[in-house]
N, C-alpha and C positions, 0 to 999 in steps of 0.2 A: 269788699270783695278787697283784701289789700294785698297788691301786691310790692315785692322789694323790685326798685328800680335799681339796685346795686351793678346790677350787670349792665345797665345803661350809660352809668357815669362813667365822665371823662378818667376819675382815676383807677377804673375797671382794669385788672390785668390786662383784657383785651381788647380796651382801648388807647392802650400808649401812657402818652407822657400826663398826667394831672392837669386841668385846665381851671384850677377852682372849682370843683366841685359841679361844672357844670354838664348838661346831658350835652354828649357828641352829637353827632348831626352826620349824615353818609355823608359820604363823598358823591357830590352829584355830579361828579365827573365818571365816578364810575359807576353810576346807580343806574340813569338810565339804561334800559333794556339791551339797545341795542350796542352801545360800547360796553355793556358787560359781558355779550355775546362776544364782538370784536376778542376783547383782553382774556374770555374765559376760553377761545377756541386758542389765542396762543398761547397761551400761558401753559396748554399742553402739546403742541407741537412747537418746532425749532423756526417754523418759519411756515407763511399761508401767503397764496398770490390773491391779488385782489378777484381775481375769481372764485378761489376755493371757498376764498371768505365768504360772497354773494351768493353763492350756492349752500356755504352752509346756513348762513342763516335765513336765507329766502327773503334777502332785500332788493334794493333798483341800487344802478351807478351811486345816483345822486346821495341816496340814504348812508352810504357806503363810503363814498367820499368824504361829504360833512362829518360824519360820526368818527371816521379814521384824524381826519386832518384834528379834531377837537382832543384824542388822545394821543396824537404829533405831539400839538402844540405844549400840552401837559407833562410832555416826557415819556407817557406811560409806552409808547409804542415808536417803533423807528421804522424808516420807510427808504425801499433800496429802489429805485426806478431804474431798469437798462432793458435794450431789445433782445426778443430772439430771431434775428433775420431783421424783417423792417415792421413783425408787434409789438408795441411795446409791451413789456412787464413789468408789474409792481408786485414788489415782495414788501411782508410786516412781519416784525416779531416783537418779542414783549421783550423792553428794557430793564435792569433792573430796578427801576425806581416803579416799574407799573407794575412787577413782581409783588414786589413788597407792599404798594398800592393794595393789591388785591388782596393779598393774602390779610390786610389791615380790615380791609375791606368786607371778605366772608368774619373775620374772628369779631365784627362788628353784627352783623345781621345772627351769628351764631350766638350773640351774649342777646341779641332781643330775642330771639326764638327762645331762650331758655326762660328771661327772665316773662315772658309770656306763659310759659306752657304750664297748665292747669297743674294745681299741688294733688298729689295723693294723701 
């Protein structure tokens, strides 16, 4: 079962810059399912509120806030806090770095799937 690992190598076009032929690893910041969901939802929406993301992803307040903070610390999303009357409102949007990192992650996953696909 000899399959080519070329699509998984760091010097593959999908992987960007060569790193001495090492197999590249997935971005663990994005790979976590809730974080991937947050980033994916924000990539196709200009912005979403905390409650919109919570409802969309079906997660708890605590889960969403912890994972959103990780993405914010990585510079992948931006958070804006305000008030609507006396009610706090938190809005999130994807940053240019977050968009680029998501696109790189998707390209990496596509390369993995292509390499794993059985040959006919």
